N, C-alpha and C positions, 0 to 999 in steps of 0.2 A: 720597683719601687718609689716614686720624684721623692726625691727630702728639698721641702719648703725650706728657703733662704729666711735669717734672721735680716730685718731690715734694720736700722738704725733710722729709719722714721714712718711715723705708725702711715699705714695706707688708707683710704678715703675711699669709700665708692666715687668713681665717677673721677678722681683727680689727676690721672692720666688725659684725660678729654680737656679739663682745663689747662693742663700745662700745655698740650698741642694747642690751644687756641691762640693761650697767651703766648707760646713761643712764635707764632705766625704774626699777628697782631701788631706785638712787638719788636720782634724779625723785622719786619717790615721796610723796606730801602722808598725813601722817595725817588719818583722817577725825573728826569733832568723834565723842567718843561718847554712843551716841543716851541722851537721855533716858531715867533712870529711871520707870517707872509708878509709879502710887498703889497705896497698898495694896491698896484693897478689886480694882484692877485685876491687880496682883500676887499675890492668892487667885484670885483666877480663871482667869488664868493656869494659877496650880501647878493647883490643882483640875481642870481642862478636862484634862490630861498623868495624872495620877493616876487620874481618870476612867476615861482611854482604856486605860491601863498595869493597871486592873483587866478590866476588859472582854479582850484579850489575854490576860490571865495565866488567864481564865475559859480557854481556847484552850490554853495553855499547858500548865494542869494535864490537861487529856483527854488532851493526845500524850504526857505523861512519863507518863503513867499507858496510855498505848494503847504502851506501850515495855515497859513490866512483864506483860502480860497473860500466859497461858500459851499456850504453843505457837508454831510461827511467827508471825517479826512483819514483818507485808505490808510491802511496798516504800510504801505510801502513808502512813503511818505516819512514814516517812521523811521523805518530801515539807510533811506536816503539819508535821515538827518545824522543818522547814528553813525552813516560809513563818513560821510564831512565831517561834521566833531573830531572823529577818529585822523582823519589825513588833518587839520589841521593840529590839532596838539605834536601832531609827529612836523608839523613845519616852525610851531615853538620852540620845540625841543633841537631841532634844527638849526635853528633861528640864533639859540642862545649859546648853540655849541661853537658856534665863530668868535671864534678869538680878535678880535679889532682892537686893532694900536690908536685908529687915528679916531681925538672927541667927534669929530663929524659923521664918522661912519659910525660909530659908537651910537653918539644922538639919533642917527637913520635906524640903528638897531632895537632901539628902546621905545622909538616912535611904533617901527613895526608889530613889535611883541604886545604894545597897550592895543593898536589896531586889530593885531588876532585875535588878544584876548576878547575886547568886542566883540567877535564872528562869534568864539564857540561862546559867549552869554547868552548871544542874540539867538544861535540855536537852538539851546540848550529854552531857553526861555518859550521858544516858539512853540518848542516840545508839550512846553507845562502848558500849555496854552490849549493846541489842541487836544491833545489826549489827558486830557485833565478826570481824577477820578467822580471831582462833586460839581457837575457844569449846571452856569445857572447865568443870568442872561447879561450879566455885568462880565461875563467871562467869556462869552461867545460875543458881543458885543469888543471886547478888548482882542479875542480873536480875529475878528473881519477885519480892524484897521491893519493887518500884520501884510505888508505888502515887499518886504524885502530888505538887505541889510541897511538903506538908505545912504547915507556922507562917508561914514565911515572906509566906505566899500572904493567908493570913489577917492578918498582919500589915500590908499595904500597903493590904488593904481597912479595917481601921482604923484606916489613917494619912488615908485617902482620908475616913473618916468624919467624924473629927476636922473634920478643914478645911473640910467642908461644915457642921459643925454652926456651928463658929467663924462661918463665913460670913454664916449662917443665924440666928447671934445676934446678930453686927454689924448685919446690915442692919434685923435689928427694932431695934434698940437706937436706933438712928439716925431711925428712923421715927417711933419714940415722945419720940426729943429735936427731932424737928422738930415732932411735934403741939404739944410743950410749947409750943415758943419762938413757936408762933401766936394760943397760947390768951391 
């Protein structure tokens, strides 16, 4: 027959669980911050996200425009908008996970984040108008005016193209400096 030990501290139900949780939280060590990439690598990472964003944005533009087509809206449009919205969300996460040290790149990152947030908002609003629970004449008139993402889509493309041109210019300038030093 097992003998119970007398304990100096009273044992409350679940107290062992709390000690383990607190031990894990308090005992955590800070991980060292990841090293920042050099500017060309930062530009490349940001350019990759922006290029993917422009690709997704084209699908978002088509999905938003489909919400505003005359006649009844097909269920496929809702599925397309849902997929696009998820893709835009993933891009936002990728964008904000970039660790950018340069002020101009951080500004570009913030601008791209605002433009992607607009895309996500526009997809949501288009869905709300296309699949409203209480349709009326005003809602239908507003829905029929939807024809795509508009100027913010152009702004994101210009942002990507500007960064791409800057990266190409730096590469050609670095090549020219490298050839001049070898001569």
